Each structure stands twice: as structure tokens, then as C-alpha cells.
py3Dmol code that shows the C-alpha trace and the ligand (Angstrom):
import py3Dmol

protein = """\
ATOM      1  CA  MET A   1      21.474-146.870 -72.382  1.00  0.00           C
ATOM      2  CA  THR A   2      20.589-146.861 -76.091  1.00  0.00           C
ATOM      3  CA  THR A   3      18.734-143.804 -77.102  1.00  0.00           C
ATOM      4  CA  HIS A   4      16.964-143.859 -80.437  1.00  0.00           C
ATOM      5  CA  THR A   5      17.493-140.318 -81.606  1.00  0.00           C
ATOM      6  CA  ASP A   6      16.252-141.233 -85.117  1.00  0.00           C
ATOM      7  CA  VAL A   7      12.786-142.144 -83.745  1.00  0.00           C
ATOM      8  CA  PRO A   8      10.297-139.311 -84.303  1.00  0.00           C
ATOM      9  CA  VAL A   9       8.860-137.630 -81.211  1.00  0.00           C
ATOM     10  CA  LEU A  10       5.747-135.535 -80.801  1.00  0.00           C
ATOM     11  CA  ALA A  11       6.100-133.450 -77.598  1.00  0.00           C
ATOM     12  CA  ILE A  12       2.847-132.189 -76.053  1.00  0.00           C
ATOM     13  CA  ASP A  13       3.415-129.882 -73.147  1.00  0.00           C
ATOM     14  CA  GLY A  14       1.096-127.570 -71.280  1.00  0.00           C
ATOM     15  CA  PRO A  15      -0.639-126.844 -67.956  1.00  0.00           C
ATOM     16  CA  SER A  16      -2.763-129.284 -66.022  1.00  0.00           C
ATOM     17  CA  GLY A  17      -6.167-129.952 -67.457  1.00  0.00           C
ATOM     18  CA  ALA A  18      -5.355-128.618 -70.947  1.00  0.00           C
ATOM     19  CA  GLY A  19      -6.320-132.005 -72.338  1.00  0.00           C
ATOM     20  CA  LYS A  20      -2.771-133.277 -73.015  1.00  0.00           C
ATOM     21  CA  GLY A  21      -3.569-136.843 -71.834  1.00  0.00           C
ATOM     22  CA  THR A  22      -6.666-137.236 -73.963  1.00  0.00           C
ATOM     23  CA  ILE A  23      -5.093-135.716 -77.106  1.00  0.00           C
ATOM     24  CA  ALA A  24      -1.795-137.631 -76.663  1.00  0.00           C
ATOM     25  CA  ARG A  25      -3.630-140.935 -76.231  1.00  0.00           C
ATOM     26  CA  ALA A  26      -5.850-140.302 -79.409  1.00  0.00           C
ATOM     27  CA  VAL A  27      -2.876-139.107 -81.537  1.00  0.00           C
ATOM     28  CA  ALA A  28      -0.679-141.984 -80.407  1.00  0.00           C
ATOM     29  CA  GLY A  29      -3.512-144.420 -81.259  1.00  0.00           C
ATOM     30  CA  ALA A  30      -4.035-142.829 -84.688  1.00  0.00           C
ATOM     31  CA  LEU A  31      -0.273-142.965 -85.530  1.00  0.00           C
ATOM     32  CA  GLY A  32       0.444-146.317 -83.911  1.00  0.00           C
ATOM     33  CA  TRP A  33       3.097-144.683 -81.853  1.00  0.00           C
ATOM     34  CA  HIS A  34       4.162-145.270 -78.201  1.00  0.00           C
ATOM     35  CA  LEU A  35       2.928-142.979 -75.444  1.00  0.00           C
ATOM     36  CA  LEU A  36       4.771-141.463 -72.506  1.00  0.00           C
ATOM     37  CA  ASP A  37       2.658-139.964 -69.708  1.00  0.00           C
ATOM     38  CA  SER A  38       5.507-138.290 -67.882  1.00  0.00           C
ATOM     39  CA  GLY A  39       3.166-136.755 -65.335  1.00  0.00           C
ATOM     40  CA  ALA A  40       2.302-140.294 -64.181  1.00  0.00           C
ATOM     41  CA  ILE A  41       6.044-140.890 -63.492  1.00  0.00           C
ATOM     42  CA  TYR A  42       6.168-137.747 -61.252  1.00  0.00           C
ATOM     43  CA  ARG A  43       2.893-138.735 -59.615  1.00  0.00           C
ATOM     44  CA  ALA A  44       4.176-142.236 -58.941  1.00  0.00           C
ATOM     45  CA  LEU A  45       7.289-140.952 -57.312  1.00  0.00           C
ATOM     46  CA  GLY A  46       5.365-138.483 -55.092  1.00  0.00           C
ATOM     47  CA  TYR A  47       3.136-141.334 -54.081  1.00  0.00           C
ATOM     48  CA  ALA A  48       6.029-143.859 -53.480  1.00  0.00           C
ATOM     49  CA  ALA A  49       7.751-141.097 -51.467  1.00  0.00           C
ATOM     50  CA  GLY A  50       4.588-140.689 -49.347  1.00  0.00           C
ATOM     51  CA  LEU A  51       4.292-144.410 -48.757  1.00  0.00           C
ATOM     52  CA  ARG A  52       7.869-144.541 -47.597  1.00  0.00           C
ATOM     53  CA  GLU A  53       7.151-141.486 -45.425  1.00  0.00           C
ATOM     54  CA  LEU A  54      10.023-139.674 -46.910  1.00  0.00           C
ATOM     55  CA  ASP A  55      10.484-135.910 -46.075  1.00  0.00           C
ATOM     56  CA  VAL A  56      10.255-133.985 -49.389  1.00  0.00           C
ATOM     57  CA  ALA A  57      13.035-131.720 -48.059  1.00  0.00           C
ATOM     58  CA  ASP A  58      15.284-134.759 -47.906  1.00  0.00           C
ATOM     59  CA  VAL A  59      16.382-134.353 -51.587  1.00  0.00           C
ATOM     60  CA  GLY A  60      18.800-137.239 -51.453  1.00  0.00           C
ATOM     61  CA  ALA A  61      16.267-139.703 -50.123  1.00  0.00           C
ATOM     62  CA  VAL A  62      13.626-138.736 -52.735  1.00  0.00           C
ATOM     63  CA  ALA A  63      16.189-138.880 -55.564  1.00  0.00           C
ATOM     64  CA  ARG A  64      17.202-142.372 -54.321  1.00  0.00           C
ATOM     65  CA  CYS A  65      13.557-143.316 -54.247  1.00  0.00           C
ATOM     66  CA  ALA A  66      13.405-142.159 -57.922  1.00  0.00           C
ATOM     67  CA  MET A  67      16.371-144.206 -58.919  1.00  0.00           C
ATOM     68  CA  ASP A  68      14.901-147.505 -57.512  1.00  0.00           C
ATOM     69  CA  LEU A  69      11.268-146.765 -58.311  1.00  0.00           C
ATOM     70  CA  ARG A  70       9.877-150.012 -59.898  1.00  0.00           C
ATOM     71  CA  LEU A  71       7.347-148.593 -62.303  1.00  0.00           C
ATOM     72  CA  GLU A  72       5.244-150.376 -64.840  1.00  0.00           C
ATOM     73  CA  PHE A  73       2.606-149.186 -67.241  1.00  0.00           C
ATOM     74  CA  ARG A  74       0.153-151.925 -68.163  1.00  0.00           C
ATOM     75  CA  ASP A  75      -2.501-151.829 -70.920  1.00  0.00           C
ATOM     76  CA  PRO A  76      -5.614-153.349 -69.426  1.00  0.00           C
ATOM     77  CA  GLY A  77      -6.473-154.582 -72.930  1.00  0.00           C
ATOM     78  CA  ASP A  78     -10.141-153.488 -72.604  1.00  0.00           C
ATOM     79  CA  GLY A  79      -9.637-150.011 -73.976  1.00  0.00           C
ATOM     80  CA  GLY A  80      -9.677-148.712 -70.403  1.00  0.00           C
ATOM     81  CA  ASP A  81      -6.989-146.437 -68.820  1.00  0.00           C
ATOM     82  CA  THR A  82      -3.410-147.592 -68.636  1.00  0.00           C
ATOM     83  CA  ARG A  83      -2.773-149.152 -65.204  1.00  0.00           C
ATOM     84  CA  VAL A  84       0.198-147.765 -63.249  1.00  0.00           C
ATOM     85  CA  ILE A  85       1.960-150.405 -61.178  1.00  0.00           C
ATOM     86  CA  ILE A  86       4.346-149.194 -58.446  1.00  0.00           C
ATOM     87  CA  ASP A  87       6.471-151.756 -56.728  1.00  0.00           C
ATOM     88  CA  GLY A  88       4.091-154.463 -57.898  1.00  0.00           C
ATOM     89  CA  VAL A  89       0.992-152.740 -56.609  1.00  0.00           C
ATOM     90  CA  ASP A  90      -1.690-151.078 -58.870  1.00  0.00           C
ATOM     91  CA  ALA A  91      -1.791-147.415 -57.871  1.00  0.00           C
ATOM     92  CA  THR A  92      -3.774-146.069 -60.805  1.00  0.00           C
ATOM     93  CA  ASP A  93      -6.719-144.712 -58.795  1.00  0.00           C
ATOM     94  CA  ALA A  94      -4.624-143.248 -56.035  1.00  0.00           C
ATOM     95  CA  LEU A  95      -2.556-141.359 -58.612  1.00  0.00           C
ATOM     96  CA  ARG A  96      -5.496-139.496 -60.158  1.00  0.00           C
ATOM     97  CA  THR A  97      -6.288-137.385 -57.136  1.00  0.00           C
ATOM     98  CA  GLU A  98      -5.333-133.686 -56.777  1.00  0.00           C
ATOM     99  CA  THR A  99      -3.338-134.654 -53.743  1.00  0.00           C
ATOM    100  CA  ALA A 100      -1.128-136.930 -55.882  1.00  0.00           C
ATOM    101  CA  GLY A 101      -0.830-133.975 -58.445  1.00  0.00           C
ATOM    102  CA  ALA A 102       0.297-131.615 -55.750  1.00  0.00           C
ATOM    103  CA  ALA A 103       2.806-134.182 -54.342  1.00  0.00           C
ATOM    104  CA  ALA A 104       4.112-134.684 -57.849  1.00  0.00           C
ATOM    105  CA  SER A 105       4.373-130.934 -58.367  1.00  0.00           C
ATOM    106  CA  ALA A 106       6.313-130.533 -55.078  1.00  0.00           C
ATOM    107  CA  ILE A 107       8.960-133.187 -55.910  1.00  0.00           C
ATOM    108  CA  ALA A 108       9.072-132.147 -59.586  1.00  0.00           C
ATOM    109  CA  ALA A 109      10.672-128.819 -58.467  1.00  0.00           C
ATOM    110  CA  LEU A 110      13.811-130.722 -57.280  1.00  0.00           C
ATOM    111  CA  PRO A 111      16.606-130.776 -59.990  1.00  0.00           C
ATOM    112  CA  GLU A 112      18.027-134.038 -58.504  1.00  0.00           C
ATOM    113  CA  VAL A 113      14.710-135.734 -58.961  1.00  0.00           C
ATOM    114  CA  ARG A 114      14.289-134.546 -62.567  1.00  0.00           C
ATOM    115  CA  LYS A 115      17.730-135.863 -63.348  1.00  0.00           C
ATOM    116  CA  ALA A 116      17.036-139.246 -61.818  1.00  0.00           C
ATOM    117  CA  LEU A 117      13.857-139.634 -63.856  1.00  0.00           C
ATOM    118  CA  LEU A 118      15.376-138.588 -67.195  1.00  0.00           C
ATOM    119  CA  ASP A 119      16.533-142.091 -68.331  1.00  0.00           C
ATOM    120  CA  LYS A 120      13.156-143.650 -67.482  1.00  0.00           C
ATOM    121  CA  GLN A 121      11.552-141.113 -69.863  1.00  0.00           C
ATOM    122  CA  LEU A 122      14.182-141.345 -72.608  1.00  0.00           C
ATOM    123  CA  ALA A 123      13.670-145.124 -72.723  1.00  0.00           C
ATOM    124  CA  PHE A 124      10.127-144.653 -74.137  1.00  0.00           C
ATOM    125  CA  ARG A 125      11.632-143.408 -77.378  1.00  0.00           C
ATOM    126  CA  GLN A 126      11.095-146.493 -79.433  1.00  0.00           C
ATOM    127  CA  ALA A 127      10.164-147.102 -83.099  1.00  0.00           C
ATOM    128  CA  PRO A 128       7.937-146.289 -84.873  1.00  0.00           C
ATOM    129  CA  GLY A 129       7.501-143.097 -82.908  1.00  0.00           C
ATOM    130  CA  LEU A 130       6.659-141.557 -79.478  1.00  0.00           C
ATOM    131  CA  VAL A 131       3.965-139.119 -78.258  1.00  0.00           C
ATOM    132  CA  ALA A 132       5.295-137.645 -75.025  1.00  0.00           C
ATOM    133  CA  ASP A 133       3.052-135.649 -72.707  1.00  0.00           C
ATOM    134  CA  GLY A 134       4.235-133.412 -69.982  1.00  0.00           C
ATOM    135  CA  ARG A 135       5.629-130.081 -68.974  1.00  0.00           C
ATOM    136  CA  ASP A 136       9.220-130.183 -70.406  1.00  0.00           C
ATOM    137  CA  MET A 137       9.054-132.753 -73.160  1.00  0.00           C
ATOM    138  CA  GLY A 138       9.931-130.273 -75.938  1.00  0.00           C
ATOM    139  CA  THR A 139      12.260-128.135 -73.863  1.00  0.00           C
ATOM    140  CA  VAL A 140      14.348-130.593 -71.798  1.00  0.00           C
ATOM    141  CA  VAL A 141      13.651-134.290 -72.259  1.00  0.00           C
ATOM    142  CA  PHE A 142      13.283-134.379 -76.106  1.00  0.00           C
ATOM    143  CA  PRO A 143      14.572-131.000 -77.283  1.00  0.00           C
ATOM    144  CA  ASP A 144      15.110-132.597 -80.656  1.00  0.00           C
ATOM    145  CA  ALA A 145      11.453-133.687 -80.944  1.00  0.00           C
ATOM    146  CA  ARG A 146      10.313-133.423 -84.603  1.00  0.00           C
ATOM    147  CA  THR A 147       6.982-131.843 -83.611  1.00  0.00           C
ATOM    148  CA  LYS A 148       6.267-129.738 -80.519  1.00  0.00           C
ATOM    149  CA  VAL A 149       2.887-128.608 -79.347  1.00  0.00           C
ATOM    150  CA  PHE A 150       2.024-126.422 -76.376  1.00  0.00           C
ATOM    151  CA  LEU A 151      -1.549-127.154 -75.516  1.00  0.00           C
ATOM    152  CA  THR A 152      -3.449-124.735 -73.282  1.00  0.00           C
ATOM    153  CA  ALA A 153      -6.996-123.782 -72.336  1.00  0.00           C
ATOM    154  CA  SER A 154      -8.540-121.138 -69.998  1.00  0.00           C
ATOM    155  CA  PRO A 155      -8.159-121.927 -66.287  1.00  0.00           C
ATOM    156  CA  ALA A 156     -11.945-122.099 -65.931  1.00  0.00           C
ATOM    157  CA  GLU A 157     -12.340-124.640 -68.672  1.00  0.00           C
ATOM    158  CA  ARG A 158      -9.281-126.677 -67.354  1.00  0.00           C
ATOM    159  CA  ALA A 159     -10.943-126.844 -63.958  1.00  0.00           C
ATOM    160  CA  GLU A 160     -14.281-127.806 -65.499  1.00  0.00           C
ATOM    161  CA  ARG A 161     -12.642-130.654 -67.394  1.00  0.00           C
ATOM    162  CA  ARG A 162     -10.745-131.979 -64.341  1.00  0.00           C
ATOM    163  CA  TYR A 163     -13.941-131.714 -62.380  1.00  0.00           C
ATOM    164  CA  LYS A 164     -15.896-133.840 -64.833  1.00  0.00           C
ATOM    165  CA  GLN A 165     -12.985-136.330 -65.048  1.00  0.00           C
ATOM    166  CA  LEU A 166     -12.650-136.815 -61.265  1.00  0.00           C
ATOM    167  CA  LYS A 167     -16.450-136.858 -60.700  1.00  0.00           C
ATOM    168  CA  ALA A 168     -16.740-139.607 -63.369  1.00  0.00           C
ATOM    169  CA  LYS A 169     -14.160-141.570 -61.278  1.00  0.00           C
ATOM    170  CA  GLY A 170     -16.320-141.206 -58.240  1.00  0.00           C
ATOM    171  CA  LEU A 171     -13.977-138.727 -56.407  1.00  0.00           C
ATOM    172  CA  ASP A 172     -15.466-136.051 -54.106  1.00  0.00           C
ATOM    173  CA  VAL A 173     -14.331-132.659 -55.420  1.00  0.00           C
ATOM    174  CA  THR A 174     -15.697-129.135 -55.819  1.00  0.00           C
ATOM    175  CA  LEU A 175     -15.141-126.949 -58.820  1.00  0.00           C
ATOM    176  CA  ALA A 176     -13.945-123.979 -56.803  1.00  0.00           C
ATOM    177  CA  SER A 177     -11.311-126.008 -54.890  1.00  0.00           C
ATOM    178  CA  LEU A 178     -10.080-127.599 -58.136  1.00  0.00           C
ATOM    179  CA  LEU A 179      -9.731-124.250 -59.773  1.00  0.00           C
ATOM    180  CA  HIS A 180      -7.760-122.968 -56.854  1.00  0.00           C
ATOM    181  CA  GLU A 181      -5.484-126.088 -56.761  1.00  0.00           C
ATOM    182  CA  ILE A 182      -4.896-125.967 -60.498  1.00  0.00           C
ATOM    183  CA  GLU A 183      -3.875-122.351 -60.301  1.00  0.00           C
ATOM    184  CA  LEU A 184      -1.474-123.074 -57.408  1.00  0.00           C
ATOM    185  CA  ARG A 185       0.042-126.030 -59.263  1.00  0.00           C
ATOM    186  CA  ASP A 186       0.431-124.076 -62.478  1.00  0.00           C
ATOM    187  CA  ALA A 187       2.089-121.212 -60.672  1.00  0.00           C
ATOM    188  CA  ARG A 188       4.555-123.621 -59.006  1.00  0.00           C
ATOM    189  CA  ASP A 189       5.324-125.449 -62.254  1.00  0.00           C
ATOM    190  CA  ALA A 190       5.788-122.232 -64.118  1.00  0.00           C
ATOM    191  CA  SER A 191       7.991-120.519 -61.572  1.00  0.00           C
ATOM    192  CA  ARG A 192      10.388-123.297 -60.647  1.00  0.00           C
ATOM    193  CA  SER A 193      14.006-122.685 -61.586  1.00  0.00           C
ATOM    194  CA  VAL A 194      14.485-126.097 -63.253  1.00  0.00           C
ATOM    195  CA  ALA A 195      12.531-127.073 -66.375  1.00  0.00           C
ATOM    196  CA  PRO A 196       9.790-124.516 -65.778  1.00  0.00           C
ATOM    197  CA  LEU A 197       6.533-124.884 -67.637  1.00  0.00           C
ATOM    198  CA  ARG A 198       6.816-122.786 -70.808  1.00  0.00           C
ATOM    199  CA  PRO A 199       6.515-123.445 -74.506  1.00  0.00           C
ATOM    200  CA  ALA A 200       9.580-124.405 -76.490  1.00  0.00           C
ATOM    201  CA  ALA A 201      10.731-121.632 -78.819  1.00  0.00           C
ATOM    202  CA  ASP A 202       9.757-123.979 -81.712  1.00  0.00           C
ATOM    203  CA  ALA A 203       6.452-125.245 -80.288  1.00  0.00           C
ATOM    204  CA  VAL A 204       3.066-124.572 -81.900  1.00  0.00           C
ATOM    205  CA  VAL A 205       0.676-123.108 -79.296  1.00  0.00           C
ATOM    206  CA  ILE A 206      -2.843-124.595 -79.492  1.00  0.00           C
ATOM    207  CA  ASP A 207      -5.612-123.168 -77.339  1.00  0.00           C
ATOM    208  CA  SER A 208      -8.230-125.857 -76.874  1.00  0.00           C
ATOM    209  CA  THR A 209     -10.736-123.666 -75.134  1.00  0.00           C
ATOM    210  CA  GLY A 210     -14.170-124.408 -76.538  1.00  0.00           C
ATOM    211  CA  GLN A 211     -12.782-126.873 -79.080  1.00  0.00           C
ATOM    212  CA  PRO A 212     -14.011-130.481 -79.344  1.00  0.00           C
ATOM    213  CA  VAL A 213     -11.357-133.156 -78.812  1.00  0.00           C
ATOM    214  CA  ALA A 214     -11.652-134.360 -82.404  1.00  0.00           C
ATOM    215  CA  ALA A 215     -10.729-130.913 -83.741  1.00  0.00           C
ATOM    216  CA  VAL A 216      -7.653-130.686 -81.567  1.00  0.00           C
ATOM    217  CA  VAL A 217      -6.566-134.214 -82.535  1.00  0.00           C
ATOM    218  CA  ASP A 218      -6.915-133.284 -86.247  1.00  0.00           C
ATOM    219  CA  SER A 219      -4.833-130.086 -85.808  1.00  0.00           C
ATOM    220  CA  VAL A 220      -2.133-132.054 -83.974  1.00  0.00           C
ATOM    221  CA  LEU A 221      -2.123-134.893 -86.566  1.00  0.00           C
ATOM    222  CA  ALA A 222      -1.925-132.393 -89.375  1.00  0.00           C
ATOM    223  CA  LEU A 223       1.213-130.835 -87.743  1.00  0.00           C
ATOM    224  CA  VAL A 224       2.862-134.265 -87.296  1.00  0.00           C
ATOM    225  CA  ARG A 225       2.206-135.159 -90.852  1.00  0.00           C
ATOM    226  CA  LYS A 226       3.596-131.872 -92.097  1.00  0.00           C
ATOM    227  CA  ASP A 227       6.858-132.154 -90.109  1.00  0.00           C
TER     228      ASP A 227
END
"""
ligand_1 = """\
21
C5P
O 0.437 -134.001 -65.928
P 0.092 -134.298 -64.493
O -0.880 -133.469 -63.882
O -0.097 -135.734 -64.296
O 1.542 -133.950 -63.742
C 1.591 -133.858 -62.370
C 2.766 -132.908 -61.932
O 4.018 -133.538 -62.343
C 2.786 -131.524 -62.626
O 1.936 -130.573 -61.947
C 4.180 -131.201 -62.631
O 4.630 -130.521 -61.507
C 4.937 -132.511 -62.699
N 5.416 -132.796 -64.038
C 6.631 -132.256 -64.391
N 7.179 -132.545 -65.627
C 6.571 -133.301 -66.494
C 5.257 -133.895 -66.152
C 4.729 -133.555 -64.883
O 7.110 -131.436 -63.659
N 7.099 -133.653 -67.585
"""
view = py3Dmol.view(width=600, height=400)
view.addModel(protein, "pdb")
view.setStyle({"model": 0}, {"cartoon": {"style": "trace"}})
view.addModel(ligand_1, "xyz")
view.setStyle({"model": 1}, {"stick": {}})
view.zoomTo()
view.show()
């Protein structure tokens, strides 16, 4: 596979609900760069494994599923969310739930799975640049990223944001259960032995608690333009 190591990458890592998706999309739009939502890849695999009724403990089967996952990201063209197509079926809505997030987090702890998904992520590095959002973009997938941001926010604010997001999509959730699930997922993501959630040594940490989206976008754009 050709990797374009000369193409600039902005890595945005951080815990769930820190606003990575929103900020990554806005920054990619402003720069005219490509966007990689790596969480969607893990969610899609968790979902596909569920559809195929695979046992998560059967690492070989999940890794094979990762290898032959037919995944497509489609821009709806109306400014709406990117559609995620798995094996030809639009699974965008199913992937947004906390259940899909938890399934993703469980399979994401398997080193074989992370390895099997590496090339799919590297393939997004295309000119003129890439904004990559995830947990290990700056540490593992694109360690040579030109700019690295670790975006965080208080757990209460992250739960509140997810709550509003999911409610707006018509999903039935409670704030207390979301906070609990987010804390469980963060603990699992941070404590796994492979690619644990942590800032890269050369990442700039941005705490978005109480900050409007536009202010965070401006801070990130300023970092990219400086690097
Ligand atoms: O970002 P999002 O909430 O969609 O990610 C879902 C899960 O996928 C995370 O909780 C994490 O376990 C996993 N993930 C990961 N590495 C990434 C992106 C997501 O392990 N780069």
C-alpha cells in the first residue's frame, strides 16, 4: 500500500464526548483536508461482529471480520452527517448508540483487531492533508503527525454533550446512565495494554470545558498554521 508520509496530518485524540468529532469536522472543512473518524471504524466492526453473532472472545474471528469489513463513508451532499455503509447497508444510526460505543471499546482492546484496522486508517492520508480523530492517532497510527491535539473536557460536560447529541437524534437515554457508561468506556480505553488512551508526548492538551466550539476550532487552526 502506498503511504503518503509527506501529507500533513492533524491528530485529534481524547476521551469520548470531548468534542473531537465536531472540532475535527470543522477544522477539516476550514482547511479543505480529508477527515478520518477512526471511532466509526471500530464501531462499524463491533456492529458487524454483532450482526455475524461472533463471540468477542474469538479473537481470530473478529480479526478476520476486520480484514474483510466492507466499509464506505459517504457524504450525503446536504451538509448532514457522513453516512457509514457496512457491507452495502447504511448503518449510520445504529452506530451512534452507546451500545455500539461499548461494543467498539470491547473489540478495540484486542491487539489483533487494531493491527487489522491499521491499513484502513493509513489509507485516509491523502493530499492536501488529513484530520484524524480517535484515541491513538498521535501515538500509534500517525506518530509522525505534524500537529497533535489531545482534546478533553470534564466528565459531566462530556456526558451532557452526548446526552444532547443523542436526544437530538431521538434516542432514549438518561444523563446519569450516559455519565456512567462514558466513565466505564474511558476507564477501559485508558487501561488497555495496547494503544491506551493517553496524550502523545508532543501533543498540545486542550480542555474544552465551558468553551464554545468556535473558540476551540480557532485554537486548533492556530496550532496547525503554526506547525
Ligand atoms: O470515538 P468513538 O466514541 O466513536 O469510539 C468508539 C470506541 O472505539 C472508543 O471508546 C474506543 O474504545 C475505540 N476507539 C479506539 N481507537 C480509536 C478510535 C476509537 O480504540 N482510534
